[in-house]
C-alpha positions, 0 to 999 in steps of 0.5 A: 166264308162265313161269318157270324154277321150273316147268322139268325139268333136261335129265340129259344136260347139266345134271347139274351146277350151273354154278360161277358161278351155282349153278344147273342150270337157266340163269335161263327166263322168259317174259311175253307181254302186250297188248291191244286197244281200237276203237270208233266215232270218228264214230258210223255213220262213222268208226271205230278200233282199235288193239293192243298186243303185247310179249313178255320171253323168257329162254330158258336152254339147255346143250349138251354138247360137246368142247374140247381138253384142258388138256395138249394145248394144251401139245402132250401128245395121250397121253390121246387115244389115236391116233397123232399122225404128224409132218408134216414126216416122210415123202413129201410127200401120202403116208402112207409114212415117216411118224414119230410123235411120240413119247409124242402129244407134240408138242414145244413149239417145233413148235406153232402160235403162231396155233393157240395164240391161238385155243385161248386163246378156247376154255374148258377143260373143265368136266366129267369127260368120257369117253375120258379126259376128251378127249370130252364134256368141256365143259357151255356154258350162258347164256340167249337174250333175246327184246324185241319188240313190236308195234303196230297201229292202224288207222282206217275211214270210210264217206265216203258211202253207196258210198264207203268208206276204210280207212288202218292203220300196223304196228310191230314192234321186235323183238331177239334176243341169245343166247350162244354155247358158247365166249362170245369163242371162238364155237362153237355157239349156246346156243338159237337164235342166237349173236349179235344179231338186231335188227330193226324193221318198218313197214307202211303200208295204205291202201285205198278202195272204191266201190259202182258198183251193187248189183252192181259194186264198184271 
């Protein structure tokens, strides 16, 4: 059993509470349980064994990332304190004759509508950040869930003093659902996976052995 009540905060990515949940640490729980049973079906002849294990895991996490500021989305890059050049000036393929956008601001008419549509999917800064708020200004947080089931059943049989057999069936069913840092905008995974992984495994085995002699087994 594990619960977020026993977790400590990451001072670099969990220094402020989530504005929606009010929690510093995203939901984190882990429950793992199972059992097994076995015994004779027919004394000294046939035996069975079966087991089951389940896991319910919610793993919270946070990442400190950088997103464009609100002003930058409007073409105002002055806070970035770097030269912004007009790609339509100068000699193509060189840096000769390039001209800077005045005040680090790109005119609204020159903004790409495709880029604007992508930026609409990326959240705004939610942390003060550094370098005029242009870097490390967004905390992405969320909880990744995992649900797993594993089941095995096996039967061993002694058909005669020389002939033995066994059969086994195993089932594994697992689903992991992990958030991305920017939600619908994608971005880096918060935990181990950004997306959904749904897996089901079946396994069957059967074996037989025959004692040909005290020194030879087939």
